C-alpha positions in Angstrom: -9.6 23.3 -57.3 -7.2 23.0 -54.4 -5.7 20.0 -52.8 -8.1 20.0 -49.8 -11.2 19.6 -52.0 -10.6 15.8 -52.6 -10.3 13.2 -49.9 -6.9 11.7 -49.1 -6.3 8.0 -49.0 -7.1 4.8 -51.0 -8.6 5.3 -54.5 -10.0 1.9 -55.5 -10.3 1.1 -59.2 -12.5 -1.7 -60.5 -11.5 -4.3 -62.9 -14.1 -6.8 -64.4 -11.4 -9.4 -64.7 -11.0 -9.5 -61.0 -14.7 -8.9 -59.9 -17.5 -11.2 -61.0 -20.3 -9.1 -62.6 -22.9 -10.1 -59.9 -20.5 -9.1 -57.1 -19.4 -5.6 -58.3 -21.5 -3.6 -55.9 -20.7 -5.9 -53.0 -17.0 -5.8 -53.6 -16.9 -2.0 -53.9 -19.0 -1.8 -50.7 -16.3 -3.9 -49.0 -13.6 -1.6 -50.3 -15.4 1.4 -48.9 -15.9 -0.3 -45.6 -12.1 -0.9 -45.5 -11.4 2.8 -46.0 -11.5 3.5 -49.7 -12.2 7.3 -50.1 -12.8 7.3 -53.9 -13.9 4.7 -56.4 -13.2 4.6 -60.1 -15.4 2.5 -62.4 -13.1 1.3 -65.1 -14.7 -0.9 -67.7 -13.9 -0.5 -71.4 -15.2 -3.6 -73.1 -18.7 -4.5 -71.8 -21.8 -3.4 -73.8 -23.0 0.1 -73.2 -26.2 -0.9 -71.4 -24.3 -3.2 -69.0 -21.8 -0.4 -68.2 -24.7 2.0 -67.6 -26.4 -0.4 -65.3 -23.2 -1.1 -63.3 -22.2 2.5 -63.1 -25.7 3.5 -62.0 -25.7 0.9 -59.2 -22.2 2.0 -58.0 -23.4 5.7 -58.0 -26.3 4.8 -55.7 -23.9 3.0 -53.4 -21.2 5.7 -53.5 -23.8 8.5 -52.9 -25.1 6.6 -49.8 -21.6 6.1 -48.5 -20.5 9.7 -49.4 -17.7 8.5 -51.5 -17.0 10.1 -54.9 -17.5 7.8 -57.9 -15.3 8.6 -60.9 -15.9 7.1 -64.4 -12.9 6.1 -66.4 -12.7 7.6 -69.9 -16.5 8.0 -70.5 -17.8 11.6 -70.0 -21.3 10.7 -71.4 -21.6 7.8 -68.9 -20.5 9.9 -66.0 -23.1 12.5 -66.9 -25.8 9.9 -67.4 -25.4 8.3 -64.0 -24.6 11.5 -62.1 -21.1 10.4 -61.1 -18.8 12.8 -59.2 -16.5 13.0 -62.2 -14.4 11.4 -64.9 -10.8 10.2 -65.3 -9.1 11.0 -68.7 -6.1 9.4 -70.3 -3.9 10.5 -73.1 -6.2 9.5 -75.9 -9.5 10.5 -74.3 -11.6 13.7 -74.5 -10.3 17.0 -73.4 -10.6 18.5 -69.9 -12.5 21.4 -71.5 -15.1 19.0 -73.0 -15.4 17.2 -69.7 -15.9 20.4 -67.8 -18.5 21.6 -70.3 -20.5 18.4 -69.9 -20.1 17.7 -66.2 -20.1 21.2 -64.8 -17.9 23.2 -62.5 -18.2 20.9 -59.5 -17.2 17.7 -61.2 -13.9 16.0 -60.4 -11.8 15.6 -63.5 -8.7 13.5 -63.2 -5.9 13.3 -65.7 -3.3 10.6 -66.3 0.1 12.2 -66.6 2.2 9.0 -66.7 5.8 10.2 -65.9 5.5 13.7 -67.4 5.4 16.7 -65.1 4.8 19.0 -68.0 1.6 17.2 -68.8 0.5 17.7 -65.2 1.2 21.4 -65.4 -0.9 21.6 -68.6 -3.7 19.7 -67.0 -3.7 22.0 -64.0 -3.8 25.0 -66.2 -6.8 23.5 -68.2 -8.8 22.9 -65.0 -8.1 19.4 -63.9 -9.1 18.4 -60.4 -6.2 16.0 -59.8 -3.3 14.5 -61.7 -2.2 10.9 -61.6 1.4 9.6 -62.1 2.6 6.1 -62.7 3.3 3.3 -63.1 5.6 3.3 -60.1 6.0 -0.5 -59.9 5.5 -3.4 -62.3 1.8 -3.5 -63.1 -0.4 -6.4 -64.3 -3.0 -4.0 -65.7 -0.5 -2.0 -67.8 2.8 -3.8 -67.9 4.2 -1.6 -70.6 3.3 1.7 -69.0 6.0 4.4 -68.5 8.1 4.2 -65.4 7.6 7.0 -62.9 9.9 7.8 -59.9 8.8 8.9 -56.4 10.6 12.2 -56.9 8.0 13.1 -59.5 5.4 13.2 -56.7 7.6 15.6 -54.7 8.0 17.9 -57.7 4.2 17.9 -58.4 3.4 18.6 -54.8 5.8 21.6 -54.8 4.6 23.0 -58.1 0.9 22.3 -58.2 -2.0 23.1 -55.9 -3.8 19.9 -56.9 -4.2 16.4 -55.3 -1.5 14.0 -56.6 -2.4 10.4 -57.3 0.0 7.5 -57.6 -0.8 4.4 -59.6 0.8 1.2 -60.9 1.7 -2.0 -59.0 1.1 -0.4 -55.6 1.0 -2.8 -52.6 0.8 -2.1 -48.9 4.5 -3.1 -48.7 5.8 -0.6 -51.3 3.3 2.2 -50.9 4.7 4.0 -47.8 7.4 5.7 -49.8 4.9 7.1 -52.2 2.8 8.6 -49.4 5.9 10.0 -47.9 6.8 11.5 -51.3 3.5 13.3 -51.5 0.8 11.0 -52.9 -2.6 12.2 -51.8 -4.3 9.2 -53.2 -3.1 5.7 -54.0 -5.0 4.3 -57.0 -5.1 0.5 -56.6 -6.7 -2.3 -58.7 -5.3 -5.7 -58.0 -4.1 -4.9 -54.5 -7.7 -4.4 -53.5 -10.0 -6.3 -55.8 -7.6 -9.1 -56.6 -7.5 -10.1 -52.9 -9.6 -12.7 -51.2 -10.7 -10.3 -48.5 -11.4 -6.9 -50.2 -12.2 -5.0 -47.0 -9.1 -6.2 -45.2 -7.0 -5.3 -48.2 -8.4 -1.8 -48.4 -7.8 -1.4 -44.7 -4.1 -2.0 -45.1 -3.8 0.9 -47.6 -5.9 3.2 -45.4 -3.6 2.4 -42.5 -0.7 3.9 -44.4 -2.3 7.3 -44.5 -3.3 7.0 -40.8 0.3 6.2 -40.0 1.6 9.1 -42.1 -0.8 11.5 -40.4 0.2 10.3 -36.9 3.8 10.6 -37.8 
């Protein structure tokens, strides 16, 4: 799956600590209105039936808005709601298993932290995109491995896959990551932790517009 098969821009990631349960769909709709080109449903601790309801509601919204919905960690949930794909971490199921369950057209993302060799292996196994980070101090994962912008440049040069940057990314510090080769900026607090979600998303989308114009 080549770089052009995924959108380029803001990849907004949900967090139930930042979004009231009854406002999840509304806040995600605001992020999309502000320019988010992909959404990730990231919820590890709610009961299964609640996660299924929330993911199904987001899938309806994302299908209407023509924005891919990715489910964090849970291949079964992604298959159940018909999501566009799944995002896998170090301790999650394999890419092969995800591909078998979700099919050849599913987007399968893989967290590669600060390890280019993990990204190479993911690409060889059939990943759709690779994600690096954290690049800046992160409230979500304060102990995560530190990645440097040069890693994005290396990945862009060596892999024909979209490259995602994650971890403490703000509109003020993100331009260098886009310049280094990030196809997508995965953001949690910078979007859903802000009082105006749509305006916050628009600030990230503008970084890609500026890069394209430049």
